[in-house]
N, C-alpha and C positions, 0 to 999 in steps of 0.2 A: 405918764412920762416915758414910755419906752419907745414914741413918735421920735426921739431924739436923734437918732439919725439920721431922719429926714432933713437934718441940718450938717453936712459934714464939714464945718468952718474948722481948719486946723488950731487947738489947744494944746499951746508953748508953753511951759513954765517949768519952776523947779518942785522935788518932789515935796518940798515943807508947804510948797503954799495950796496943795492938794491932800489936807489931811485935814480929818480923819477918814480912812477909806473904809468902805462897808463889804465884806464878804458873806455873801447870802448861799446857802445851803440850797438848792433848786431844783435837788429829786424828789420828782413824786408831785412840786406845786407849778402852779399858774406861772412862776418864772421860767419855768425849764422851755417854753416856746421859746423865751426871751434867747435863752442860752443857745436852745437847736437853732435859733434863726441869725443871732450872730455867726457861729460858728459856719455853719453850712454856707453864710455868704462871702465872709471875708478871710477863713482862714483854708490855706493853699490845701491842705487834704479834703476840706469839703466835712460832712457830715451826713452820715447817713442814721447809724443807729449804733448802740453799745451794748453786748449780750455779755452779761455776768456781772461781778462785782464793780461797781464805778461809784465815782462820786465828781458833783459837777458842783462849781462855784463861780457866782456869777460877780465880777468887783463894780462898787457901786462907788461915784461919788456925787456926793448931793442927791440922791436916787437919779442919776445917769448913769448909764453901762458903761462903762470904761476899756474893761476887759473879760474877760473867759479862761480860765482855766480847769481841767480834771483830769481826775487819776483814774486808771484802772488796774485789771490784775494782771500782776510780770506776765514777762515773755518766758515759754518755755525754755526755751533755748538762745543763748548768744555765747555766742565762743568765747569774746574779748572779757566778758561780766564772768563767767564761770572761771577763765584764767587766773580771773585777777581776785576771784573770793577763795579761789583754789580747794574747789568742794569736787566730790565725786559726785556721780549719778545719785547714789543714795542721799546725800547732804541736800543736792537739789531738789531733789521730789517731796523731801520733809518740809524741808524751809524754804520752797517757794512763797509758800503763803506770807512770808515776812516782807514781802518784798511788791512794790506795786509801781505802777508805768504811769509816768506820767505824758499819757500819749496825747491832748491838746491843750495848747497855748495861746491865745489870742489875746492882742492887744488893738484896738481900732484901729483903722490907718493914720485917721488921722490925729489921734494922740499923740505928741510929743512931749512926754514928760521924762527927764536925765531921771537913769537909777530907776525908773517906776517896774520895770520887768524884772529885776533881781529883786528889789522889793516884793512885790505880788508873788513872787516864789517861797522867800522868807514866809512869810505870815501864811501861805498856805500849806505848808509844811507842818505851822504850830497846829495848824487847825485839824491838818489829817490826822496828826497821832490822836487826834480825842475822837473824830467823825468815824475813822475807819473799824477802830474796836468796835465802838458805839452801834454802828450800822451789822460788819461784816466777824465781830468777835476775834479777828486778827491784829493781833498789832504790829505795824509796819515798823522795819529795823531802816529800811532803806527804801530810795526811789531812784529808779531810771530812767532816760526816755533817749530818743531816738533825734538826730537833726541831720536834714540833709543840704549837705556842703555846697548844693546846687543852687539852693536857695538863700540858705546863712550859716553863721560861722559860728551859732553858740555862745556872743559874746554874755548874755544874760545869765547863763548855767557857769560861764566861768565868772563871772563877777559874784556870783552866788556860792562861789567855794564848790562846786560841784565839779566830780574828777573826770579829767578825758581818758577813756579805754582802750580808742581804736575806735577801729572800724569795723562794721557788720561784715559777713561772709558774700553777702548780696544773694541771701538763698530766702525761700517764702514757702510759706506752708500752705499746700495747694490739697486737700482733703485730710490721708493721715500721710503723706510724702512731704519733702519739703526738696523744693525745684530752686532753679540757679536761675535768677532772674539778672544779677548785675550790679542792681541799684542799689550799692552799696549807702550805708549811714552812719554817722559817727554816735557812739556810744556813751555816754556823758552819766555819771551815777556817784548818789549821794548820800554817805553813810550816815542816818540820824541818829540809831544807837549802836553800841560797837558789842552788844550783844549776843548780834549777830555773828560777830565771828569768834565767840566763846561757843557759841552752838554750832559752827560749821568746825571747829576743831574736835567735836565729836564724830566727823565724819569723814578721818581722814582722807585723802587721795592718793596712795603708798605704793605705787607704780615699781617695778623690781628692777634695781640699778644694775643689774649680772645680766641683760639681755645680748642678745646673739642680735648685732647692727645688720640689718640688709645694706649692702654693697650702697654705699653712695656716690651717685652718677652724677657728671656734673650739669648738664644739660642746661647749662646757665643758671642755673641755682647755688651760684657759689655761696661759700660762707663768707659774711662781712669780715674784711681785715685790714689791719692797718700799721707801717713801719715809716720810715723814713727814705725808706730804699723802695716802695710800694712801686709808685708810677717809673722811677728806672727799668725796675725791675721789667714793668709791664709795658714800657718802651713809649708812654704818656708825658709829653711836654707842648709846650706854646707850638713847637715846630707844625709834631703829628698831628697835632690838632686844628691847625693852619691848612695843613694837607688834603683834609675832610673835604673841601668842597672838589679840589680837583679828584676827590675819593667818590665824588657823587655823581660829576662830568663822565668821568669811564664807566661806574656803573649804570648809568642811564643809556650810555652808546651800545649797551647789550641788545636795547630794544630799540635801536632802533630804523631795524628792519621790518618792524610795523607799523612803520610808517608811510606812506607814498611820497609826502612833498614834508620838507622844512619844517612850514610853518605849525602841521600837526603834532611834528614832534618836538618843538617849542611851546606850544600847546601841552603837553603832555609831561615836560620837565618842571614848566608852571604848574601845575597841577601838586604835582609832588612835592615840590618847593613848599608849599602852601602848607599840604598834611605835616610835613616837616616840621613848619615852623610854631614860631609860638603865638599865632593867633587863638584868641578865645573861641572863635566860633569859623569850622575850616568848613563852608561850604564855597560855592562860587563867589561871588561876589568879592564879599572881605578879600580871598587868594588874588584877585585879580587887580582889586585896589592898592593890596599890600606890593605885588609886583611888577602888574602892567600900569595900567589905566582903566578910568567908568569905560572906552569902548571895546575892551578886552570883556571885560561881562557877557555880553551876549555871544562872544567870540568861544567863549569855554563852556557856554550852555551850547552852544551845537558841536562843539566836539566832544562833550559828553554822549550824546543823544543822537546826532546824525552824521556828523562826520566819519570817511569812510576807510579807517586806518582797521588794522587788523587787530581787533583782540583776542580773538582764537590763536593767532600766533603768538602776541606777548604773554598768553598762560601758557602754553608748551614752555614756552622761552624760561618764565621763569619758575615753572615744576621743575625743569631739569636746571637751574640754580640751586634750589633747597636739595632736591636728592644728591648734588655733587658736594653740598656745603655739610646738609645731615645726614648722610646714607648710616646706617647701622643694619647688620645683621638681625638683629635682635630687634628691631623699632618697631613701632607702632604707626598705623592710619587709623585715625580717629574717626569719627563721626557725631557732631551733635547740631544744634539747632540754636538759633538767636533771630531775636523778635525786634522789629522798632516801632515803639509808637509813630502813627501817623494820622493828623487830623486828615478831613473832605475823607471823600469817597471815590475821586475817579486815578489815585496814582495805583499804577497794576499790581494786583493782588492784596488790594488792602481791602481789609475785613474786621469784622469784630470778634474775635478769638481771643484763646486764649494768649496773653503777653508777656514772656520772659520776663523782660528788663521792668515791667510793672507789677507783674505777680498777681494779677489779674486778667480777666476778661475785657479786653478795649480794642480798639480801631487800632492796626497794625497791619505792618506786614511781614509775613514771617520767611527768614531763609534757612537755609539747611547748609553746613557746613562738614568740609571735612579738612583734615590736617594730618599734620607727620610729627609724630615727637622720638627722638633717638639720643642718643648720647654725643652726638655733635651736635645738637642745637633741635629746633623746633619752629613751625610755620605752619598757616593756614596754606591749603593746599586748590582749593576750589571752592565755588558758591551758587547755590541754586535760589533762584525765587522761588516760594512756594504760590501756585494759585490753585486757593481753594475750587472746590465743586460748582459754585455760584457763580463765579467767573466762568462760566462754559454756559449757563443757562441764554436768553434771547436778549433780557436787559440789561445785563454786565459784558456780554459779549460787544455790545454797541460801541463801549469806550477801547477796544480791543485797537483799531484805527491809531487813534490818539495816544497809547499809550505804546505803542511799535510792538505790541504782543505778535509774533510772525503767527501766519494764521495757519502753520502746519502743527502749533501746539496744540500739545491731549495732554489731556488732566495726569498727574502721578503724585501720587502721595509722596509723603518725606520720607519713608523707608526705599521706594523707589527711586526717588530723589540722589539716594547717597548712594544706594547702586547703580545707580550711571556715573556719577561720579568717581565712585571707585575703580569699575571698571574700565572705564574712558584715564584713568590715571596710571593704572598698572599696564593699558595698552600701549602707550606712548613712551613710557619710561622706564629706566632699570631700576627700579626702586628695592633695597634690598630691605624687608620688612619681614615679620616673624607673626606681630598680635594684628590685627583689627576691635577697636575698641568703641562701644556706643553708651550709650545712658538708657535710662530704662524705657524710653518713650519709641527705642530701637531695639533694643534688649530683648524686650518683650512680644515683639511680630517674631514669631517662630519662619513665615516663608523669610523674612530680611533676611534671619541669619541664615535659611537654606540656601539663599541665593546668592553672600559671601563666596570667595574662590575657596576650594579646597584646599589648598595647600597653603593656607593658614591655620595660625589658631584665634579664636575670637573671644575676648574677656566682656560679655555684656551685661553693663550692668540689670538690673530688674527690679521690679514693683515688691514689697511687702507681702502681699497677697497671692505671687506665684506660688502653686499648686507640684508639689513632686512628692514621689517614693521615696520611702529610705531604703525600700530592697525592689527588687524586679518582680511584678505579683502576679500569680496567677489569676486568671479571668472563669469563670464559668455563671450559669444561671445558678438562681438563688433556688434555696426548695419553696414548694408552694405552701402557701399559709392562708386556711379556711376557706372557702368556696369561689373565689375573684378568678380571674382567669390566670394561666401561668404566665410567670413572666417570663420575658421574652429580651431582657435586656442586660447583658453581663455585667458582672460587677467584680474590682479586684478582692485579691485577699487580703491585701493590705490598703491602707486609707491614704489617700494622698494627701497628703497635709501642708500648710502655709510656711515659707520661708520661715517667717514670724517666729511661730512656734520651734523651727531648731535654734534660734539664737537666745533661747529663754532655755533651752534643756540642758538640766545641769552633769547628762552623762555626755554630752560633747563640749568638751571643756577649753576655756578661752586661752589664748597665748598669745602672749604682750610682745611685740617688736618693736624696732625701731623703723621707720620706712623711709625714711630719708633726714637729713640734716635743715632743719628751714632757718629762715631770718634770726628766728628766735629763739633756736637750739635745735635738739633732737623731736622731732616728728613723731610722737608714740601713739600707738594704734595697739586695740586687741583685736584680737582675727580668732576665727575656727573654720575650720573648712572638712569637706566628706565627701565622696560619693554617692550621688543622687541619682534616679531616675525620673527623666520629666516628664509630668502628665501632659498631652499635646494631643486635642483633639478628641477629649476622652479617651482615649486609651494610653499606654503606655510609650513613653518615645526613647530620647538617644541619653547613655549613661553621660552624666557632665558633675564635672569638680561644683560644687557649690563652695562659695568663697564668701565669709560675712565679715567685715568690717567695723567695729564700735572704736568710735573717735572720744579722744580725752574731753568734748564737750557734750558726750552722749549719745551723739549721729550715729546711726545704723544703716549701711549699707549693705544689698548683697549683689551677687553676682553670679553667673554663669560661664565655666568654659570649657571648652570641647578638649585639654592639653590631654595627652595621656594620661593614664593612670601612674605610669610609675613616673611622672616630671619629676624634678627638683623641685621641692616645693620654692622654695627663693625664688626660684622662676615666674612665680605666682605671687610670690610679695611686689616682688619687679615690674609686673604687669601692671598692679594696683598704682604704681606711682603713673603710668603712661601716659592715662587719660588727661593727668591735669591739665599739662600745656595747653592745651586746645582752650581752657575758659581760660586760663592766663595768656592766651593771644586775643581774646574775648576783650577782656579786659585790658590791655597794653593797646589795641586798637579803638577801643572806645574812648579811652581814658587820654589819650594821648595823641591818637593820630585821624581824628574826625570820622570814624567810622558810621556813628551814626548821624552825621551833620549835614548827609546829602539832602537834596533840595528837588531832586529830580522826580516826575510823574514814571519816566519812560521805563520799559520793562529793560531794553538796554542799556540806559542809562545806570539803574541801577547794577547790573552785572559788572558795567566799566570801573565804576567808581568802587566797588569791593576789590574788582583786581588791582586797580590802583594803589589802593590802600594795604592789601598784600604787599607791591613792589615795595612802597616806603617801609613796611614794617622787616624786610628781610635787609632792608639797608642797614637799618638799627640795627639788627641782631647780627651783621657784618660788624660793624661797627666795633660791636662790643666783642667778637671772636676777634677783631684786631687787638686789642688792650688787654693781655691773658699775662699770668705769672703762673710760673712754675709750683705743683704741690710739694709735698716732703716724700709722696712715692713717685714724683717724676711727668705726672698728670698737668695738663693746664687748664686752669680755669679762667673765665672774664671774671675783671675786676668789678666791671661799669652796670649798674639798674640800667632800666630802661629808659628812664628818668633823666640820668648822669649822663646818659649817651647822650639825650636829646639835647639837652643844656650844650653839650660841645659840638653838636652837628648847628645847632640855631648860631651861636656865636663864629662855626665856622665860614657860615655861609656867608656873614656879614664883612670877613675879611676886615674886620676892624682890630687891630692887634689890641687892642686895651679891655675889649668884648672877648678875644679870647684870653687874654690874661686873667682876668676875672670870672671866666669861665673854667677855667682849669683850678683856680684857690677855689670857688662855691665848691665845686666835685672833691677837691680834696676836704673840703669841711664836713661835708654828707658821708665821704669816706670815714671819717674819723668817731661822726657820729653814730653812724649806722654800727663802727666796730664795738663802743664803746654799749652801743644798747644791746647788739649781742650778747656781750659777754654778761653784762648785765641780767639778758633775759634766762640766760643758759647759769647762772649762779643762782638766780632761785628757785630755776628748776631743781638743779642738783640737790637743793636743801630739800626740797619737797619729796626726793627720791630717798634722801639718807636716813 
């Protein structure tokens, strides 16, 4: 009967005509191979194996398999779920076994029966409440699932009354740490039994409401608000929106000297307009067809890969503009990587390596980026494509010519690429900054930290297994024991310990602070900090600050800082927030400006695409800064989100008064909606602290 899928004729009908359905628990049976084959072949995530508690159901109609569904143990940490349930870390660890995860759900693609999906969800949950405790002993009180909104909308979960909680933060677990990959997914949740809420009440999260709040600096992170006079105060009206078209032309004229011919300048403007547009796919072909015609497709390809325009001059002009707008004596230059999944083997730098956007080892191109963040704004500064060592051997070097990789290119590690970009940016521009921040991939590299400019402070994330001394040790040879050879290796008088042990050390108390005001109210975190001695190359190294952050969702991050011992600790709290903007820049550029939509194989084409995305991103930030409102203390802050600014820009480029009028109305609607949601979230948080 399981040869059924060789005949894939569409099956269409009403649900009542396909009753009754049979749900077969296939764990450990011969039918499990059928379930595995179906999911591996037709589910968009595929199937390899599941480790740990799991239940698999095969759904049959008259012995024909039509669907497959499975449940797995719940995810350890999901910010929106944990915030919705309101449990602390203790509650989560004690009650997580009562939540299961719907990790696979497949209806064969040729089965088109209305309401079938929500019906299967409902029936499978009834079976789950009997089978899960019978097999694993724990009664499930709730079910969660993830939906990739780039593929699906979660319609069947909504129809089955699952609650949408929000998106994941874009982190994936790699080993014992969580790594940002940017692939956010929607979280849906279904409460089977309200007993879960009663159990949660035994583990309340009660943060201290009388917290000293760290200075909330704007940096385009304004608190949502709304009043009838908001747009008037910010200078936002139909005429000011219509003027954004000419503002874009003036902005792009700053880069005119980078082009030797007018047609090159026209191609650059077309490309950036495409990145700012509402196109679903912002690659060369859709951009050319939207703003020119099919003849320009090849022209834009050559513009990105071979045209002799001065991209280095454009980068310097761009960086100078960032320097002018966002300069801050207490700002930070940030370093991070961003990876781009890529099929094929002939694109420059493509290799099977860890891909942050996928959260696993995958065929991809890896980029190293530096950014800038300060009280005046933020933005990316530069990018380098990482070429793995394998690209420097004989086989891969044969592709260098077709990829346009300069013959003088030498192998550089990611930290070396980051240092080169920092040194180049500081050399050519009068950037004011006090800090350099990086994630654990760079922060754990002692040589990278040694190569940073001596005049600045670093705030570098490290891994939880990094070892430190609590005090400067004395080194001596241990006493000889027995008849063996006398010891020759010096040992410290006190042992080095992993920084994770200090997070558990009760003698070092947690301090609760509010880092900043987010779109859902205050962002609270527990912190502890102390002076430590770094273990480096088997010896005691530099004395540093160890800064540990524990967030509301249970995540713990570790960082080291070379700030002086007498620094005001509020500056450390401030530095902890300064690395966020580079991740925000990645999210904005990938979600709205087509950063990952490039289709070029060439080395120079990759760098030019990233540069043009940065140029487009900066214009949107300038528009956001244009429409500002004064705070109660007299400071100005932007009222627009990235999405709202783009709505206005897209309407302005049409020069259609009705489109501009609609854009202003839409932004007003989003402003009201966001302000209402903010007040609701803040009210809930206030109740939780009462």
